[in-house]
C-alpha positions as CSV (number, residue, x, y, z in Angstrom):
1,M,1.7,23.9,-0.1
2,T,-1.0,21.6,1.2
3,A,-2.0,18.6,-0.9
4,Q,-5.4,18.7,-2.4
5,P,-7.9,16.3,-0.9
6,L,-8.7,13.5,-3.2
7,V,-12.4,12.6,-2.9
8,P,-14.9,10.5,-4.8
9,P,-16.0,10.4,-7.5
10,F,-12.6,9.6,-8.8
11,T,-11.3,10.5,-12.2
12,R,-8.4,8.6,-13.7
13,E,-6.1,11.5,-12.7
14,T,-7.4,11.6,-9.0
15,A,-7.4,7.8,-8.7
16,V,-3.7,7.7,-9.9
17,A,-2.9,10.4,-7.4
18,K,-4.8,8.6,-4.6
19,V,-2.8,5.4,-5.3
20,R,0.5,7.3,-5.2
21,R,-0.4,9.0,-1.9
22,A,-1.2,5.6,-0.4
23,E,2.1,4.1,-1.7
24,D,4.0,7.1,-0.3
25,A,2.3,6.7,3.1
26,W,2.9,3.0,3.4
27,N,6.6,3.5,2.4
28,T,7.0,5.7,5.5
29,R,6.3,2.5,7.6
30,D,4.7,4.8,10.1
31,P,1.5,3.0,11.4
32,E,0.0,6.1,13.0
33,K,0.4,8.2,9.9
34,V,-0.9,5.4,7.6
35,A,-4.0,4.8,9.8
36,L,-5.1,8.4,9.4
37,A,-6.0,7.7,5.7
38,Y,-8.8,5.3,6.9
39,T,-12.1,5.9,8.6
40,P,-12.2,5.4,12.3
41,D,-14.3,2.3,11.7
42,S,-12.5,1.1,8.6
43,R,-12.8,-2.6,7.8
44,W,-10.0,-4.6,6.3
45,R,-9.3,-8.1,5.0
46,N,-5.6,-8.5,4.7
47,R,-4.8,-12.1,3.5
48,A,-6.8,-14.1,6.1
49,E,-6.8,-11.5,8.8
50,W,-9.7,-9.2,9.5
51,V,-9.0,-5.7,11.0
52,T,-11.5,-3.1,12.1
53,G,-10.8,0.5,13.1
54,R,-7.7,2.6,13.3
55,E,-6.5,1.2,16.6
56,E,-6.4,-2.3,15.0
57,I,-4.8,-0.9,11.8
58,V,-2.0,0.6,13.9
59,G,-1.5,-2.7,15.7
60,F,-1.5,-4.7,12.5
61,L,0.9,-2.4,10.7
62,T,3.2,-2.3,13.7
63,R,3.4,-6.1,13.7
64,K,3.8,-6.2,9.9
65,W,6.7,-3.8,9.7
66,A,8.5,-5.4,12.7
67,R,8.5,-8.7,10.7
68,E,8.9,-7.3,7.1
69,L,12.2,-5.5,7.3
70,D,13.5,-3.0,4.7
71,Y,10.1,-2.8,3.2
72,R,9.7,-1.1,-0.2
73,L,6.3,-0.9,-2.0
74,V,5.1,0.0,-5.4
75,K,1.3,0.4,-6.2
76,E,-0.4,0.9,-9.5
77,L,-4.0,1.8,-10.4
78,W,-5.9,-1.1,-11.9
79,A,-9.4,0.4,-12.2
80,H,-11.7,3.0,-10.6
81,D,-15.4,3.8,-10.5
82,G,-17.1,6.3,-8.3
83,S,-15.9,5.8,-4.7
84,R,-13.9,2.6,-5.5
85,I,-10.3,2.0,-6.6
86,A,-8.6,-1.3,-7.4
87,V,-4.8,-1.5,-7.3
88,R,-2.1,-4.1,-7.9
89,F,1.1,-3.9,-6.0
90,A,4.5,-5.5,-5.3
91,Y,6.8,-5.0,-2.3
92,E,10.1,-6.4,-1.2
93,W,11.3,-7.1,2.3
94,H,13.4,-9.5,4.3
95,D,12.8,-11.4,7.5
96,D,15.1,-11.3,10.6
97,G,17.0,-14.2,9.2
98,G,18.0,-12.2,6.1
99,R,15.7,-14.1,3.7
100,W,14.2,-11.9,1.0
101,Y,10.7,-12.0,-0.4
102,R,8.7,-10.2,-3.1
103,S,5.0,-10.0,-2.2
104,Y,2.5,-9.5,-5.0
105,G,-1.1,-8.5,-4.6
106,N,-4.3,-6.8,-5.4
107,E,-6.4,-4.5,-3.3
108,N,-10.0,-3.3,-3.6
109,W,-10.7,0.0,-1.8
110,D,-13.9,1.9,-1.1
111,F,-13.9,5.5,0.2
112,D,-16.3,7.8,2.1
113,G,-17.3,11.2,0.8
114,S,-14.3,12.9,2.5
115,G,-11.8,10.6,0.8
116,L,-11.0,8.3,3.8
117,M,-10.9,4.6,3.0
118,R,-13.7,2.7,4.7
119,V,-13.1,-0.8,3.2
120,R,-9.8,-2.5,2.1
121,H,-9.6,-6.0,0.8
122,A,-6.1,-7.3,0.1
123,S,-5.0,-10.6,-1.5
124,I,-1.2,-11.2,-1.3
125,N,1.2,-13.9,-2.3
126,D,4.8,-14.0,-1.1
127,V,7.6,-15.3,-3.3
128,P,11.1,-16.1,-1.9
129,I,13.8,-14.3,-3.9
130,E,17.5,-14.0,-3.7
131,E,18.8,-10.6,-2.6
132,S,20.5,-10.3,-6.0
133,D,17.0,-10.6,-7.6
134,R,15.6,-7.5,-5.8
135,R,14.2,-4.9,-8.2
136,L,13.0,-2.2,-5.7
137,H,16.2,-0.2,-5.0
138,W,15.9,3.2,-3.4
139,P,16.7,4.6,0.1
140,L,14.0,3.7,2.6
141,G,11.0,6.0,2.2
142,R,9.2,7.4,-0.8
143,R,9.9,5.8,-4.1
144,P,11.7,8.4,-6.3
145,D,9.8,9.6,-9.3
146,H,12.4,8.3,-11.7
147,H,12.2,4.7,-10.3
148,P,10.0,2.5,-12.5
149,G,6.6,1.5,-11.4
150,L,5.2,-2.0,-11.8
151,T,4.6,-1.9,-15.5
152,G,8.1,-0.5,-16.1
153,L,9.6,-3.3,-14.0
154,G,7.7,-5.9,-15.9
155,F,5.6,-7.1,-12.9
């Protein structure tokens, strides 16, 4: 079965589905696959870095996931209106020295009429954690449906 395209204007139901699809894609840690959800000329602000277009998105994500190891992400809808969605998220990862982090953030998204993201603004803060404080436990890949989301985790 092919997934329904999720296009603006978003309802609460389609916005929630769009957020979960984005989470699922990012949890693949496949830069080429993730980049296909964005317009060819998509513009990003990620922390203090500006990225434009799919080629730069692939490069950015390749560098990100080479540095952020065992990455697991949870996203949650914050708000939606027309072609825009706001999300909050948390992800856990470790560096090559074995130090663990939880990164918290917010994203603002704007989509074109075909449902591709044309603008992404992300603000992110990293918090060092002990491995024993990790809360995102599942095999690498898609978060299982039974695993709590951000609200269920108390984030």
